[in-house]
C-alpha positions, -999 to +999 in steps of 0.1 A: -009+046+189-039+030+174-028+017+135-054+017+107-049-020+093-071-019+061-065+006+033-085+009-002-058+002-032-069+018-064-049+004-094-035+027-115-040+008-146-078+003-145-090+023-115-103-009-096-104-006-058-099-035-035-099-030+004-071-051+016-057-059+052-024-045+053+005-064+072+017-050+104+054-060+099+064-056+066+057-038+036+041-050+004+062-046-027+040-066-053+000-066-056-015-081-086-050-061-092-081-085-090-096-070-121-068-062-144-040-087-134-014-064-135+016-062-108+015-032-088+047-017-075+056+011-055+064+043-069+100+059-067+104+068-032+074+046-014+083+015+003+053-003-006+021-004-029-002+005+003+019+040+004+016+044-034-018+034-044-036+031-010-059+057+011-039+047+039-001+042+043+011+013+057+016+002+095+055+006+096+048+039+081+022+049+106+046+036+133+076+060+116+094+025+115+102+028+075+118+050+053+090+056+029+089+093+016+051+097+031+068+092+066 
């Protein structure tokens, strides 16, 4: 299986988009928006900010190793 390691996060507050490299061994719970400085946290039922606001789910979800609702 080939993991996708980059995802574009879209801030729900200001719609700013940033491409980020995702960690391969954990889920990212907090992400400060580079534009408006709001702290993004996962939506209910999601394991991380990539699963909630990204174009690609995090690597643990891609591998089926996480309890995220998008799994």
